[in-house]
N, C-alpha and C positions, 0 to 999 in steps of 0.2 A: 198840135203838131200838124204839119202839112202832110199831104199824101206822099211826097217824095223824101220825107225825113226818115231816117233809119229807126226802126223800132228795135230790132235785134242788132246791137252794135258789135256783137262778137262775130256774126256772120254776114253783116252788112245787108240785112233784109229790110226793105222799106215798108212803110205802112201800105202804100199802093199795092205792092206785091201780095201782102197778106190779105188785104181786103178783096183783091181779085181772086186769090186762092179760095177764100171762104165762099165767094159768090159762085165760082165755077165748080168746085169740088164738094161743097156743102158738107164739111166734116161734121161728124156726129158729136165729137167731144173736142174741147180746146187743145188737148195734147196732140191731136192730129195736125195742128199747124206746124209741128216740127218737120213735117214732110215738105214744107215750103222753105227750102234753103237751110234746113237744120235750125230754124228759128227756135229759140228757147232751150237749146241743148248746150249752151256755153256756160256763162256765169250764172244764169238763172234770173237775172234782173228783169228781163222782159216778160216773164211768164204771166204776171198779173195783167199786163197790157195785152198779151195774146188772148187771154180770157175775155177781156173787154171787146176786142175785135171780133172774136167768135160770137159773143153775145149780141153785138150790134148787127152782125151779118145774118144771124139766125132768128132774131125776134125784134120787133119794133122797139125802139128805145123810148122810154118815157122818163120824165123827171129831169134833174139837173144834168149838165154835160159830164161825161166821164173824163178822167184825168188826161187822156190823150187829146181831148178837145181843148184843154186850157193850158197845157204845158207847151213851152217853146222847146225847140230842139236843144238849145243851150241848157235850159233848166233840166230837161230830161237827162242830158249827159252828166250834169253836175250831180244829180241825184244818184245816177248809176255809179259815179266815182265814189260817192260816200258809201254806197252799198258794198262795193268791192273792197274799199279801204277798211271797212269794218270787219272784213274777213268772211262775208257771207257768200262770196262767189269768186271764182278765178277765171278770168277771160282766157280763151285759148290763144295760141300763137296766131298772129295775123288779125286779131280783133282790133277794133277802133281803140286807139290809145286813150287813156284817161286824160281829161282836161287838166291843164296846169292850174294849180290854185293861185288865186290872185292875192 
């Protein structure tokens, strides 16, 4: 995903905003990223990715790239749609709409 792609589709929070939040505020735990535009407090889909961003911003990353590095924005949105449709989360009003199945 690019820096300007949305990580939290419920509250329209971009990866760039989250990366900068970690750099500037140096949160102690990943859950503090919710202070950045309420990221992670909607359907819950982005929480594992917020943890990845926190880890990347607080410690040097070694090994294979994390999911955010290899997913396209479209793939990310499709996986979120499957997550929501399976009943694991409910996006709040105003969240990015689920993509239409092809």
